[in-house]
C-alpha positions as CSV (number, residue, x, y, z in Angstrom):
1,M,28.0,-15.0,28.6
2,T,27.5,-15.7,24.9
3,D,25.4,-13.6,22.4
4,A,22.9,-16.3,21.3
5,T,20.6,-13.9,19.5
6,V,19.5,-15.3,16.1
7,K,19.8,-12.9,13.3
8,G,18.9,-12.7,9.7
9,P,16.3,-14.8,8.0
10,A,16.5,-17.6,10.8
11,S,15.1,-15.0,13.2
12,Y,11.8,-15.4,11.6
13,F,11.6,-19.2,12.0
14,P,9.8,-19.3,15.5
15,S,7.2,-17.0,14.2
16,I,6.8,-18.9,10.9
17,E,6.3,-22.3,12.8
18,K,3.9,-20.8,15.1
19,T,1.9,-19.0,12.5
20,Y,1.5,-21.7,9.9
21,G,1.9,-24.8,12.2
22,K,4.6,-26.5,10.4
23,P,8.3,-26.8,11.0
24,V,10.6,-24.8,8.6
25,A,11.9,-28.2,7.3
26,H,8.5,-28.6,5.8
27,W,8.8,-25.2,3.7
28,F,12.4,-26.2,2.8
29,A,11.1,-29.4,1.4
30,L,8.6,-27.6,-0.8
31,L,11.3,-25.1,-1.9
32,D,13.5,-28.0,-2.9
33,G,10.8,-28.8,-5.5
34,V,11.0,-25.3,-7.1
35,A,14.8,-24.9,-6.8
36,D,15.0,-24.1,-10.4
37,R,13.0,-20.8,-10.0
38,K,14.4,-17.5,-9.2
39,H,14.2,-16.0,-5.7
40,M,11.1,-14.0,-6.2
41,E,9.4,-16.8,-8.1
42,Q,10.1,-19.0,-5.0
43,V,8.6,-16.3,-2.8
44,A,5.5,-15.9,-5.0
45,F,5.1,-19.8,-5.0
46,L,4.9,-19.8,-1.2
47,K,2.5,-16.7,-1.0
48,T,0.1,-17.8,-3.6
49,S,0.2,-21.6,-3.2
50,H,0.6,-21.9,0.5
51,G,-0.7,-18.6,2.0
52,I,2.6,-17.5,3.6
53,G,3.1,-13.8,4.1
54,H,5.8,-12.0,2.2
55,G,8.2,-11.4,4.9
56,H,8.0,-15.0,6.0
57,A,8.2,-16.3,2.6
58,N,11.3,-14.0,1.7
59,A,13.0,-15.2,5.0
60,L,12.5,-18.9,4.2
61,V,13.7,-18.6,0.5
62,A,16.8,-16.4,1.4
63,F,17.8,-19.0,4.0
64,H,17.1,-21.9,1.7
65,R,19.1,-20.4,-1.0
66,A,22.0,-19.5,1.1
67,C,22.3,-23.0,2.5
68,A,22.0,-24.6,-1.1
69,Q,25.0,-22.6,-2.1
70,G,27.1,-24.0,0.6
């Protein structure tokens, strides 16, 4: 038996998709457009422009930035 529990920012993804009705890929595409901004500026962008809650926005940004770094 394997431990398939998702941890870290990705653990928020099912809730984000259910709450906001869009796949996380949608939010990552938006973050691509503001990739030049700092972490908290990207969080603020999702919160103010798209109504995402702080925890969800932070999880999306953290995951997106980690993936961009390779």
